[in-house]
N, C-alpha and C positions, 0 to 999 in steps of 0.2 A: 321526409324522417329527418335531412339534416339542416332544412329549413325550419320545421318547428322547432327542433332542440337550440339552433340559433336565436330564432324569433322570442323563446322563453326567456333565454337571459338577458336579453336586451328588454324584453318586458320588464323583468325583475329589477337591472339598472335603472328604468325610467322610473319606476316608482321611488327607488333610492333616491334619484336628482329630486323629484318633487318633494320630497321627505326632507332633504338636506337644504333646499330654499325654504320652505317654510318654518323649520326648526331654526336654520341660523341665518336669516337672510340678510343678504348683502355682504355674507363673510366669505372669503375664499377658504379653502381647507387646510392652509398654513394658519390663517389667523384661526380659525375653531382651535386645531392642535390637540392631541393627545388621542387616545384611541376611541374619537365619539364616534365611528363607525358601528361602534358594537350595542349602542344605544338604539338604532333602527330595529324595531321589532320584528322583521322578515328578515335578519342579517343571515340566518341560516338556510333559509330560501334561496336566496342568492348563491350561499358557497354551493349547494346541491346542485344549481344550474351551471353553474361554474364548472363544475367537475364533473358533471353530463357531457357540457362541449369537450373536456380535454380527451374524454372515453369513446364517444361517440362521433365524434367527428374527424374526419381530417384535418391536418393542421393546415395543407395546403389550398383547403377549399375557404378558408378563411379569408374576411374582405376587411378593408380598412375600418371600418365602422366598429365591427365585431371587436378587434386586436385592441383599437383604442379604449374601448370599455374594458376589455380585460386587464390590460394594462392599467386602467383607472383602478379598477378593484384590489390589485396588487398594491397599487400605491397606499389605496387608504386601508390594507392592513398590515401596515408597515411595523404594527407590535406586535400583531399574533404571529405575523409570517406562515399564515396556515394556506394563503392562496399558493406562495412563491413553492412552498413547500411540497404542495400537490403536483404544481406545474413543473417540478424537477425529477418527475417520476415519467414525464411525458417528454422526449426528447426532442421531438419533430416542434409541439408547441414551444416547448423552453426555446428553442431557435429563433422561432419568428417572434415569439415575443419581446426575447432580448433584443432581438433587431429595432422592432417598435418601440421599445422604450428607451434604446438609446437615441433615436431619432426624437425624443418627445421631451415636454417641459416637466415631466413628474419624476422630479429628483428622487423621491420616496420609492420609486419603482426601481430607478437606476440602481441605486447601492444593493438593494436586496437582489438584483439579476449579480451584480459584481459579486456580493458575498456568496452566492450560491453555484455559479458558474464552475466551481472546481468540483462541485458535487454531482452534476448532471454528465452524463456521457456524449455529450454533443462533438459536433466536429468541432476541429482546430481552430477553422476559421473564425467559429463565433469565439471558441476560448480566447482567442488572441483579441477581442474584443475588450479584454481586461486592461489592454494599453489605453483604449479611449477613454475608457473610464477612469483612468488615472488620472488623463485629461482634463477631466470634467469639472467645469467652475466651481460647481457644489462642493463644500471642503468635506462634507460627511462621505458624498459618493465617490470623492477622490481616495478617504482615507480607508474605506473598506476595499477600495478596488486592491489597493496598496497591500492590505492584509492578505488578500487572495492570490497577487501576483505570484510569489513565490510558487507558489502549487501549479500555478499556469504557466508561467514564462520566467522561471528563475534566472535564464540568462538576460533579462531585463531590468534587474534589479538595481546593480550598479550604474546603468543608463538612467534610469530614475533618480538616481540618491543625490545627486547635485541639484538637480532640478526643486525637490524638495528641502534640500537643504539650506536654500537660500530664501524660500518663501518667508515672506514675514507679513504675508497681505489678511490675517484674521485677526479679527478685534478682541482686546481683552473681553471683552462680554460674552463670548462664546459661552455655554453652559460648562459647569464644571466636569462633567464627564465626557465633552470633549476638547478639553482643556488638558486634562490629564491624561485620558486613554492615550496610550500611544501603539504605533503601528509596530508591531512585533519585529518585523525583518527591516522595518523605514525608519526605527527611532533613530539613527545619526544625523535625520536631515533636520530633527529639531534642536541640535543642541545650541546652535547659536540664535535662535529665536529670543529675542529681547523685548516682545509684546505684553511677558506676562509677568507678575510681583516675582520677587526674589526667590518668595517659596516656592512658586510654581515652577519657576526656571530648575531650582535643583531637582524638583520632582521628575521633571522631564529629563533631566540630566542623567538620572538616577535609571531610568528608562533605557536612555538610551544604552547605558551599559548592558542592563539585562536582555535589551533585545541582539546587540552585539554578540554576546556570550551565546544566548538561545541559535544561532546561526553560525557559530564559530566563526567568525569573521576574522579575517586576517587584519583588519581595523582596530581590533580590540585593544591590542597594547596600547595603540599612542592614545585613544581613549580612556584607559585605565592613566597614563601619563598624563592627562590634559585635568584628570579628576583628582589628581594628587595636588597639582597645581591651583584647581579650584578654591581646595580646602574644607569646604563645608562639611559639616560631620556626620549626617546622612549619607550625604554623598560618597567620604571616603570610609564609609563603613561599610558601603554596597562595594566598594572599590579592592577591600581588602577581602571580603568574603568571594567575592570572582576569584581573584589571583588564588586563594586558596584551592576552589574548585578547578581551576586550569592546572594547578602543580599535582593533582591527584588523577586529571585527564589525561594528561603529558603519559602518567604511569601505564594508562590502557591502552597507548599508541603502539603497535608491535615494533618501530624501532626501539622506544624506552623498555619495552616488556622485555623485549628480546635479551637487551642489556643487565638485567636484573641479574643478580644470584639467587641462589635455591630459597634462602634467608627471607630476601626482599619479597619472592613469588609468595612464599607460605604466608607471610604477614597480608601481603594483599588479598590474596583468596581466602582468608580467614576471614576479612573484612569484609568483602563481598557476598561471603554465606552469611553473616551477620546480618547486612543491613538488608538483603532479600531473604531472609527467613529461609535459608537452606541449608542443608547439612553439607560438611567440605567431606570428600572423600579422600582427598590428598593428591599430590601431584602426578604427574605422568608424563612421559615424554613419547611424543608420536612423530615417527618418520616415515614419510612416505614420497615416492617421486622426486626425491632431490631436495623436502622442505622437510624442515625438522623443528618442533616447537615443544618445548616444555610449560606444559599449562595445568591447570587445576579443574577437578570433575567434581560434581556436585550432585546430589539430589534434592527431588523437592517432587510432592504428590506422587510418588512411584516412577519416575523419569528420570533420566541419566540427564546431565547439561555439562557443557566446556564453555570454560571462558574463550571466548574469541578477541584479540585485541583487534584495535581501529587502524585503518592504514588510507593513504590516498595512493589508488591503482589505477591502471590501465585496462579498463575491461574491452569487449568486443575483439573482433578479428576481421583481417583483412587481406593477410597473404600467410603462407608457408614461414614460420621463423627458422626451422632447421631443414626442412622438407619431406615429403612426403613419402614414408617408408617405403621399401620394395616390395615386402606382400601386400600392402596397402594399396598400391599404384597397381599391380599386377589384379586384385580381385575388382577393382575399378573398369580397368582397361578390359577383363572380360564380360563384366554387364555390360559396359557400353557395345562393345560387339553384338553382345544377344540383343541389344535395345538399336543395333545398327546406328547409332550414335557418334559423331564426330564431334568431340566437347573437349576442353581442357578440365580435369578433375578440380583444379584450383577455383576455376573460374563458378562451376557448379556447386562447391562445399560453400564460398563465399554467398550465395544466393542464401543458404540459411542460415547464416551469421548475423549476430548482432554488431551494429555498427562501434568503431573503434571511440572511444570515449574515457576520461577521466572523471573517477566517482570517489567522494570521500566517503569511507566507511567508519560508521561509528562504534565502537567495542559492544560485544554483546554475551550473554549468557543463552548458550545455544542448545536446542534439543540435541541428543547424539543420533537419535531413530527416528525415522521417520512412521508415522502414527495413522491409523486408519480413523475414517472419519464416520463412515455410516454404519459400519458394524457395533453393536453392544452385546458386550458377555452377560449370559442369562444362565439361570438353571431351570434343570428339565420340566420344573412343574409350574415356570412363567404361564400366567393365564395367556399371553400373547402367543404362546407355543400350543398349550391344551385345546386350544380353540381351535386347533388343526389338526385333526386325526390322522389326513394324509402324512404330514410331516414328521409325524410320532412313527407313523410307519416304516417311510424311507429311513426314519434313524437307527431303529430297531434291525431294518434289514443291514445297513451299515455296520451295526455294531458285530453282525455275525460274519462280516467281510474282511479282507484283507489292506482294504484301502487305507489311507493315511485321514483321509478327508472327502466330507461331501458337501456340496452347495447348492440350495433351490436357490437359483436366480433371483438377485435382490429380495428374497424373501427370509431364510435362515440356514446357517452354517454348523456343522459338526465337525471338531477336528480329533484326533486322537494323541493324546499327550504320554507323559510318563506317571501322572496323577490319574489317569481316566481319560474324559472325555470335557471338553470344552466346545461349549453350545452359543451361539450367537443368532441375534435375530438385525435383520435389517431396517435401518429407519431413514427415510429419505427426508434429506435436506438439504439446503444452499449454502451460497457462499457468505450470504451476510449475516445467515444462522452462526455459520462457523466462527465469523468474526467477532460476533457478540460472546459466543461462548468464551471465545480466548481471552477478550477483555476483560469479560467478568471473573476470570480465573488469574487476571493481572500477566497475560501472555499478548504475545503478537504474532504474525508472519512476517519472514523476512521478505523485502521488497525483492523486484528481477535484479537490480544492481549489488543488492546483498548475499543474493541465492550464490549468483556469480561470483563471488569473492568468496565463499563459504566452499564454495565446490572447488575453482581455482587457484585461490590465494593468490592471485596476479598473474598467473601464467600466460605468457604470450604464446606459447604452443598450442595446437587446437586441442588436444587433450593434457590434462597435468602432467601426464610422461612423456609427452611427446607430441609430434605432427601426425601421425597415424595411430593404427589401432595395435595393440601388444597383443600377437595371436600366440603369446607361451602364456596367458593368464585365462584360467576357466572362467569361460562366459556365458553366462545364463542364458539359457534356449539355446547353446549351439554346444554346448557340453554336458555330458551323459556324468552325473554327480551320484549315481545310486551305489556306487560303493562303497561312498563315506557322506551321506546325505545330510548328516550334521555339521558339516564342514561349510562356512560360508563360501561362496563365488568370491573371487580374488576379487572385482570391483566394490563389493559388500564389505570389506574388511575396511576399518577405520581410516579415513585419510590423516595428513598432518595436522589438522587441527583438531583428529580426534571425531569425525563423522562419519558416518555411511551414508553416504550421498552419490544420488547418480550413477547407479549402478545397475537399474533394470530397466529397458526403456519404456517397459508397459506400464512402468509407478510414476504419474505425473505428479510433481511436487507443485501444491498450491503455493504461490504467493501474493504478497499484498498490492492490490493495485485498484483503481477504479471499477473493474469488473472481474469477474471470474476469469485470473491468467495461471498459467504453469509453466514450469520451468522442468528441466531433466528428464524428459521423456516424453514421446508421441501416443500414449497407450499403445503402443507394438504396432505401429500400420506398417513401419518401414519392415519390420520382421515379419510380419504377416502378408505381405505383398510379396516375400520372398527375394528382398533385396542384399541379402547378408548380411555378415558381420559389421563390416564397416559401417554403411549405411544404417543397419539396425539401430547401433551404438551412437550413431553422430549426434542424435537428440539429446545425448549425456552428456556432450560437451559444454563444459562453464558456460562458451561464446554463443551457443546457439538462441537463435531466436526466440524470445518467450510467445507463449501462445495464448491469444485470450479467445476464448472456449464462446460458443454459440449462446449460451446461457448461463444462468447463473445455478442450477441445480448440480450437485455434487455427483459422481460416480463413484460408489464406493468400492467396485473392482478397479480403477485406475487412476482416482483421485488420494492423497497421503497430503498429510501436512505436517510439519516441524515447526513447535514452538520454541518463540525466541523471547528474550527479556532483553531492551535497549538501554545502554548505561549511560547514555550522553548525559544524563543529568544526576549523575551518581557524583558526588562529594563528600 
């Protein structure tokens, strides 16, 4: 079977080679140029055979002949990029072909692999190949690699900067799109290039300023000064605009924002509301766990947001800042005796924590509450309900009961409210669909680092309030709230940023990543396993390792999301 699939593709490629030789006799692919491959009448047949190999063959069984021809096809499709896009969905094939392309002379394939490395969930070893592509002698390959490097190896950006700064190896005859196009994160490398006309050099220097501003580089002030020394009008215009934006962005950082008086904050919040088409509800002071902030509350699309200023903070955990409190230590010692384990609690906790790191967090407008993903409110006469008479019968039985809610697993739900009943149906969806929905509405998800900041504010203790569990708090799953069921649990109350966050281990908060990743909970695994309050709530620590889920399917019982709007580009 696999042999037939392989031979089918090779047969199609052989016909394509013959057609090329007849149609463009004596010419190399570079000499032909353009999107000439689409003139081949059976191009779609080649694409189908290529996709069949990806889906029906194991990449490990591929031989060098097959790999070379697949790289060749990816290179020929450099305008539409259909072959590389399809390959990106098959990580094992992507890895094999990426290695093969890197060792080949197919520059048109190399730059595509460099550009798509960040979109494929491949191994770190393969992602590190971005460094090899950045060193490639082909100008476009290295440029596309540099564009992709910040997402893959941000730690190497400054290492490569001096190399590209001094490069003066490309001729003035390069096409305009290559001369003017700038490496967003590596634009400073082009500042001193003098191989272009004065006009193009000014454009490149403008691009330098724009790129440095985009990554919030510490080098930006010195280049703004160099722009003033240069003196050319367009360059000066851009420098003044960027300086104005910097002044605004400084106001959005936590140190500056905390020093502003009420009048200044009011004006800034009203400006944000107007810019993002929100309703400004007013200023409010949130004081919790030793941190206090007076910030703005906004309303948009029926949900509340708060302004959270940016900051550079230390995240992650490796040791107690204060020390494990006595109650927590006693609880863990009891568990260790039950398990017959001799182990240091600090060592065990460290295994669950993310490594210590510095993170620059930009300012955000953040949804105050977690939101459900899969459940859609509907009316009783919705045809998706009425088609299930067994559901309706269960709802009628529920209405006559004393229960507050009834859930039919991943099907439908009914809840008793002050105004009557709220009915929802369950929609199966995945991570990509959630991201697309949020993007269409102008929202994003926080990254794992942003989430850790929103949860802990840069605290160095295990939890925002200290190194151990606070047993005086009313904890969900461990405290009977029947006497006051409308009162939130203590951890559910707004934190110092005004956010209800990381208060229930059963509720995993979805964050922005290459694949479905969650923070703030473990789906209740530790509590279900009888591990007690401390280990049960440990996944709610802002420093706990983000959990990469096995697939991208969202679970409406455990997965929730929080919309945000990043303000890095606000001016």
